[in-house]
C-alpha positions as CSV (number, residue, x, y, z in Angstrom):
1,M,129.1,101.4,-138.3
2,N,131.0,98.5,-136.9
3,S,129.1,95.8,-134.9
4,H,130.5,96.9,-131.7
5,T,129.1,100.5,-131.8
6,A,125.7,98.9,-133.1
7,R,125.6,96.7,-130.1
8,L,126.2,99.6,-127.7
9,L,123.6,101.6,-129.3
10,R,121.1,98.8,-129.0
11,V,121.8,98.5,-125.2
12,F,121.4,102.2,-124.9
13,A,118.2,102.4,-126.7
14,A,116.9,99.5,-124.4
15,I,118.0,101.3,-121.4
16,M,116.3,104.6,-122.5
17,V,112.9,102.6,-123.3
18,F,113.1,101.0,-119.8
19,A,113.7,104.3,-118.2
20,L,111.1,106.3,-120.1
21,S,108.5,103.5,-119.4
22,A,108.9,104.2,-115.7
23,F,106.9,106.8,-113.6
24,S,109.5,108.8,-111.9
25,Q,109.2,111.3,-109.0
26,A,111.6,113.7,-107.1
27,S,111.2,114.6,-103.5
28,I,113.0,117.3,-101.5
29,E,112.4,118.2,-97.8
30,T,114.1,120.4,-95.5
31,A,113.5,120.3,-91.7
32,F,114.6,122.6,-88.9
33,S,114.2,122.0,-85.1
34,V,115.3,123.4,-81.7
35,M,115.5,121.4,-78.6
36,A,116.1,122.7,-75.1
37,D,117.4,120.0,-72.8
38,D,118.2,120.4,-69.3
39,N,120.5,117.1,-69.2
40,I,122.1,116.8,-72.6
41,N,124.4,114.1,-71.3
42,N,121.8,112.1,-69.6
43,S,123.9,111.9,-66.3
44,A,124.0,113.2,-62.6
45,E,125.9,116.2,-63.9
46,A,122.8,117.8,-65.5
47,V,124.6,119.9,-68.2
48,T,121.9,122.1,-69.9
49,D,122.4,122.9,-73.7
50,R,120.2,123.9,-76.6
51,I,120.5,122.1,-79.8
52,A,119.7,123.5,-83.3
53,S,119.3,120.9,-86.1
54,L,119.0,121.7,-89.8
55,S,118.7,118.9,-92.4
56,L,118.0,118.5,-96.2
57,E,116.8,115.2,-97.8
58,A,116.5,114.9,-101.7
59,G,115.3,111.6,-103.1
60,Y,114.4,110.2,-106.6
61,G,112.3,107.3,-107.4
62,W,111.1,105.3,-110.4
63,E,108.2,103.0,-110.6
64,W,107.1,100.5,-113.0
65,N,104.2,98.2,-113.2
66,L,105.4,95.6,-110.3
67,S,108.8,97.2,-109.5
68,S,110.3,100.3,-107.9
69,V,113.8,101.9,-107.5
70,H,114.6,104.8,-105.2
71,A,117.7,106.4,-104.2
72,A,118.1,109.5,-101.6
73,Y,120.7,111.6,-99.8
74,R,120.2,113.3,-96.4
75,G,122.6,115.8,-94.8
76,G,122.5,117.5,-91.4
77,I,124.2,119.6,-88.9
78,D,123.4,119.6,-85.2
79,Y,124.6,122.7,-83.4
80,Y,125.1,122.6,-79.6
81,S,125.0,126.1,-78.2
82,A,126.7,125.5,-74.8
83,V,129.0,122.4,-75.5
84,T,129.8,123.5,-79.2
85,D,132.5,120.8,-79.6
86,R,129.8,118.3,-79.6
87,S,128.3,119.8,-82.6
88,F,128.4,117.5,-85.8
89,L,127.6,116.9,-89.4
90,S,125.9,113.7,-90.7
91,H,125.5,112.3,-94.2
92,A,123.4,109.4,-95.3
93,L,122.9,107.7,-98.7
94,T,120.2,105.1,-99.2
95,A,119.2,103.1,-102.2
96,G,116.4,100.5,-102.4
97,F,114.7,98.2,-104.9
98,A,111.3,96.3,-104.5
99,T,109.3,94.1,-106.7
100,A,106.3,92.1,-106.6
101,L,106.6,88.3,-106.9
102,N,103.1,87.7,-108.3
103,E,100.7,89.7,-110.4
104,D,98.5,90.9,-107.4
105,G,101.5,92.1,-105.5
106,S,100.6,90.3,-102.4
107,S,104.2,88.8,-102.2
108,R,107.0,91.1,-102.5
109,I,110.9,91.3,-102.1
110,E,112.7,94.5,-100.9
111,A,116.4,95.3,-100.7
112,T,117.8,98.4,-99.1
113,A,121.4,99.7,-98.8
114,L,122.7,102.4,-96.4
115,G,125.8,104.5,-96.0
116,F,126.0,106.8,-93.0
117,L,128.9,109.1,-91.9
118,R,129.0,111.1,-88.6
119,S,131.6,113.9,-88.5
120,G,132.3,115.7,-85.1
121,R,134.8,118.1,-83.7
122,G,137.1,118.3,-80.5
123,E,137.1,115.6,-77.9
124,Y,133.8,114.5,-79.2
125,R,135.3,113.2,-82.3
126,I,135.5,109.8,-80.4
127,L,131.5,109.6,-81.2
128,D,132.4,109.7,-84.9
129,H,131.3,106.7,-86.8
130,R,130.5,105.0,-90.3
131,I,127.9,102.7,-91.0
132,L,127.3,100.5,-94.0
133,S,124.3,98.1,-94.0
134,L,122.3,95.9,-96.6
135,A,118.9,94.8,-95.7
136,L,116.7,92.0,-97.4
137,S,113.2,91.1,-96.8
138,V,110.3,88.9,-98.3
139,S,106.8,89.5,-97.4
140,H,103.4,88.1,-98.3
141,E,100.0,89.6,-97.1
142,D,96.3,88.8,-97.4
143,E,95.1,92.3,-97.6
144,G,93.1,93.6,-94.6
145,V,93.6,90.0,-92.9
146,W,97.2,89.2,-92.1
147,S,100.8,89.7,-93.1
148,I,104.1,88.0,-92.5
149,T,107.7,89.3,-93.2
150,G,111.0,87.6,-93.0
151,G,114.3,89.6,-93.4
152,Y,118.1,89.5,-93.0
153,M,120.4,92.4,-92.3
154,I,124.1,92.9,-92.2
155,R,125.5,96.1,-90.7
156,G,129.0,97.2,-90.2
157,L,130.0,100.1,-87.8
158,S,133.5,101.6,-87.7
159,F,134.8,104.3,-85.2
160,P,137.7,106.1,-86.7
161,E,139.1,107.2,-83.4
162,F,138.6,103.7,-81.7
163,S,139.1,101.2,-84.5
164,T,139.4,98.5,-81.8
165,Y,135.7,98.7,-81.3
166,D,134.7,98.3,-84.9
167,Y,132.2,95.6,-85.3
168,S,129.6,93.9,-87.6
169,E,126.1,92.8,-87.0
170,H,123.9,90.1,-88.6
171,V,120.2,90.1,-87.8
172,L,117.6,87.5,-88.9
173,S,114.0,88.6,-88.2
174,A,110.5,87.6,-88.7
175,R,107.2,89.5,-88.0
176,T,103.5,88.7,-88.4
177,S,100.4,91.2,-88.5
178,L,96.8,90.2,-87.9
179,F,94.1,92.7,-88.6
180,L,90.9,91.7,-86.7
181,P,87.2,93.0,-87.6
182,T,87.1,94.6,-84.2
183,R,89.6,97.4,-85.6
184,T,92.2,95.6,-83.7
185,T,95.9,95.1,-84.9
186,V,98.2,92.4,-83.5
187,I,101.8,92.6,-84.5
188,A,104.3,90.1,-83.1
189,G,107.9,89.8,-84.1
190,G,111.4,88.7,-83.1
191,D,114.9,88.5,-84.3
192,I,118.3,86.9,-83.4
193,G,121.2,89.3,-83.6
194,L,125.0,88.2,-84.0
195,K,127.6,90.8,-83.1
196,V,131.2,90.1,-84.3
197,D,133.9,92.5,-83.0
198,A,136.4,93.3,-85.7
199,A,139.5,93.0,-83.5
200,T,138.5,89.6,-81.8
201,A,137.7,88.2,-85.3
202,A,141.1,89.3,-86.5
203,D,142.7,87.8,-83.7
204,S,140.7,84.4,-84.2
205,M,141.6,84.3,-87.9
206,A,145.3,84.7,-86.9
207,S,145.1,81.9,-84.5
208,G,142.9,79.8,-86.9
209,R,145.9,77.8,-88.2
210,M,146.0,76.0,-84.8
211,A,142.3,75.8,-84.2
212,S,139.3,74.7,-86.1
213,R,137.4,77.2,-88.1
214,R,134.3,76.5,-86.2
215,S,135.8,77.3,-82.9
216,S,137.6,80.4,-84.3
217,L,134.2,81.7,-85.6
218,L,132.4,81.1,-82.2
219,S,135.2,82.9,-80.3
220,S,134.8,86.0,-82.5
221,L,131.1,86.5,-81.8
222,G,131.0,89.3,-79.4
223,A,127.5,88.6,-78.4
224,V,124.2,86.8,-79.6
225,Q,121.1,88.0,-78.5
226,W,117.4,87.3,-79.1
227,R,114.6,89.9,-79.2
228,A,110.9,89.3,-79.0
229,S,108.0,92.0,-79.0
230,V,104.2,92.1,-79.5
231,R,102.3,95.4,-80.1
232,I,98.3,95.6,-80.0
233,G,96.6,98.6,-81.5
234,Q,93.1,99.3,-80.9
235,A,90.7,101.9,-82.4
236,L,88.7,103.3,-79.6
237,L,86.6,106.0,-81.2
238,E,86.5,107.2,-84.8
239,N,89.4,109.6,-84.4
240,T,91.1,107.9,-81.2
241,G,93.7,105.0,-81.2
242,L,95.5,103.1,-78.3
243,S,98.5,101.1,-78.7
244,I,100.3,99.0,-76.2
245,S,103.5,97.1,-76.9
246,A,105.9,94.9,-74.8
247,R,109.4,93.6,-75.7
248,Y,112.1,91.6,-74.3
249,Q,115.8,90.9,-75.2
250,G,118.1,88.4,-73.8
251,D,121.6,86.9,-74.3
252,L,122.4,83.7,-75.7
253,K,125.9,84.5,-75.5
254,S,127.0,87.6,-73.7
255,G,130.2,89.5,-74.8
256,S,129.6,93.2,-75.0
257,H,132.7,95.3,-76.2
258,T,131.9,99.0,-75.2
259,L,134.1,101.8,-74.1
260,A,133.1,101.6,-70.6
261,S,136.2,103.3,-69.3
262,M,135.1,106.5,-70.7
263,S,131.3,106.1,-70.4
264,A,131.1,109.3,-68.1
265,L,131.8,111.5,-71.2
266,V,128.5,110.9,-72.9
267,S,125.7,108.4,-72.0
268,G,123.3,106.7,-74.7
269,D,125.8,106.6,-77.8
270,E,126.3,103.3,-79.3
271,L,130.0,103.3,-78.6
272,F,129.2,103.5,-74.9
273,D,126.0,102.0,-74.6
274,D,126.0,99.1,-77.1
275,R,122.5,97.4,-77.0
276,Y,124.1,94.1,-77.1
277,G,125.6,95.1,-73.6
278,Y,122.3,94.6,-71.7
279,E,119.2,92.4,-71.2
280,G,115.8,93.7,-70.0
281,F,112.2,94.2,-70.5
282,G,110.4,97.2,-71.8
283,W,106.8,98.2,-72.5
284,S,105.0,101.3,-73.8
285,A,101.5,102.7,-74.1
286,M,100.5,105.3,-76.7
287,L,97.3,107.3,-77.0
288,T,96.7,109.2,-80.5
289,Q,93.9,111.5,-81.0
290,A,93.2,113.0,-84.6
291,L,92.0,116.6,-84.2
292,P,90.5,118.9,-86.7
293,F,92.5,120.8,-89.4
294,D,95.0,118.0,-89.8
295,A,96.4,117.9,-86.3
296,R,97.3,114.9,-84.1
297,L,97.9,114.7,-80.4
298,R,100.0,111.9,-78.9
299,A,100.7,110.9,-75.3
300,V,103.2,108.2,-74.8
301,W,104.3,106.4,-71.6
302,S,107.2,103.8,-71.7
303,Q,109.4,102.1,-69.3
304,E,112.5,99.6,-69.8
305,T,115.0,97.9,-67.5
306,K,118.6,97.3,-68.6
307,A,120.7,94.7,-66.7
308,Y,124.3,95.4,-68.1
309,V,126.4,92.2,-68.4
310,S,129.9,93.9,-68.6
311,L,129.4,97.3,-66.8
312,A,130.0,97.6,-63.1
313,A,128.4,100.4,-60.9
314,Y,130.6,102.8,-59.3
315,D,129.9,105.5,-56.7
316,L,130.6,109.3,-57.4
317,A,134.2,108.7,-55.9
318,G,134.9,106.0,-58.4
319,T,134.8,103.0,-56.0
320,M,132.9,100.0,-57.3
321,I,129.8,99.2,-55.4
322,A,128.3,96.5,-57.6
323,T,129.7,94.1,-60.3
324,H,126.7,94.8,-62.5
325,R,125.1,98.1,-63.4
326,S,121.2,98.0,-63.4
327,D,119.0,100.8,-64.8
328,R,115.1,101.4,-64.9
329,R,114.3,104.1,-67.5
330,S,110.8,105.8,-67.6
331,I,109.7,108.2,-70.3
332,A,106.6,110.2,-70.6
333,S,106.1,112.4,-73.7
334,L,103.4,114.6,-75.2
335,S,103.5,115.7,-78.9
336,W,101.3,117.8,-81.1
337,E,101.6,117.6,-84.9
338,Q,100.0,120.0,-87.2
339,D,100.2,119.6,-91.1
340,V,99.3,122.8,-93.2
341,S,98.6,121.2,-96.4
342,F,98.1,124.5,-98.4
343,L,101.6,125.8,-97.6
344,P,102.7,122.9,-97.3
345,V,104.4,122.7,-93.9
346,S,104.4,120.3,-91.1
347,F,104.8,121.6,-87.5
348,T,105.6,119.5,-84.5
349,L,105.9,120.4,-80.7
350,V,107.3,117.7,-78.3
351,Y,107.8,117.6,-74.6
352,E,109.7,114.8,-73.0
353,H,110.3,113.7,-69.3
354,I,112.9,111.0,-68.5
355,V,113.6,109.5,-65.2
356,N,116.6,107.1,-65.0
357,A,117.1,105.0,-61.8
358,S,120.5,103.2,-61.6
359,N,122.5,101.5,-59.0
360,D,125.3,103.8,-60.4
361,P,124.6,107.3,-58.8
362,Y,126.2,108.9,-62.0
363,F,123.5,107.5,-64.1
364,S,120.6,108.3,-61.8
365,Y,119.1,111.4,-63.3
366,T,115.9,113.2,-64.7
367,N,115.9,115.0,-68.1
368,N,113.2,117.4,-69.6
369,A,113.5,118.3,-73.3
370,L,111.1,120.5,-75.2
371,T,111.5,120.4,-79.1
372,V,109.9,122.6,-81.8
373,A,110.2,121.3,-85.3
374,L,109.4,122.5,-88.8
375,A,109.4,120.3,-92.0
376,L,109.0,121.9,-95.6
377,P,108.3,119.4,-98.3
378,F,109.0,120.6,-101.8
C-alpha cells in the first residue's frame, strides 16, 4: 500500500468516525390543501378560483454535542381550477449549519443556504423566478431573561422571462427579546435592506471607467430601505395569549424597479409588488386559545398602509388620476388547528377576509378565502 492510498484511507476513516459519532434523524412530511378564493388576482375583476396544493418535504439532520447540520428538499404543485395556466411547480433546497460558541450553548452561530425555483405555464410564465440566498446569524441569550441576534443575508432573484428585472438584496438585521416575570415577551428589531438592480449595476460598471467606483456603486442601488418592528406577547390566562405588533418601513433611497406596466395581470407577486416599492405602517393583533385535545384557535386582525413611490394611480379607463398609488389593506382571519398525535395528522381550517382600499379603482377590492389543509409527517 503506497503512502497516498494510506492517507486516503485515514481521511475516509476519520470521516466515518465523525459521521458515526453524530445523532442523525430523517424527516418526511406531505401536505395537501384546497383553497376556495373569490378574488384570486386581488383586483376589481374579482376572478373566482379554487387552488389545490400538494407538497412533499424530506430532510435529514445530524447532531453532535455542540453542532448540527441539516439538509432538506421541498417540492410542490399548485393547481388552479379556473385559470389553469396559473398552475405552477416549485422546488426548494435548503442546507444549514449551527454551532455553539461556548460550552453552555448560550452563544450560537448559524448559516443557512436556500435555492428555489418556480416553474409555471402559459402567459403566467412571467411569474417564474429563481432565488439563491445565504444567511448568517450570531445570537446570545440569557435563558428565560433576554436574547439578542444579529444577522446578514444576501439574496439573488432572477426572472427568466424578464431578466431586466433581476436583482440582488443585502440585508443587515438586529433583534432583541426580553422575557418578563409577568409572562410578557417583548421583541424589537430592525433591518436595513439594499436592493441592487442587475441591469443598473451592469450599466454602472460599464460606465465605471469614466466615473469613480463609489459613484458607480451608489447609482446601481435600486433602493435602500429601513424597517423597524416591535411585538408584545402577553399570556392572559393559562391557555390564552394575546400578541400585538407594529412595524414601519421607510426609504433611505427610493428606486423601485417593478414591472408596473403589466401590474393588472396579477397583484401581489414580487415582480409586480416589490416591497422596496412602497413605504408604510402596519399593525396586527392575534388572540390564541389552546383547546382540549391538542387544538388551537387563532383570531387575527391586521392593517397596513402602502404609499408607492413609483406607481401611479389610474381610473378604469386607463387615465392617470394620481402620481402615486396609495393603498390601505385590512385583513381579518380565523383559524382552527387540530393535531391528531396518534395518527399522526395535523388538520387546519382557515377563513380570511381582505379589504383593500386604493386610490386606484382597479386595486380596490374585497377577498374571501377558505382553506382546508392536511399535513402528514412520517
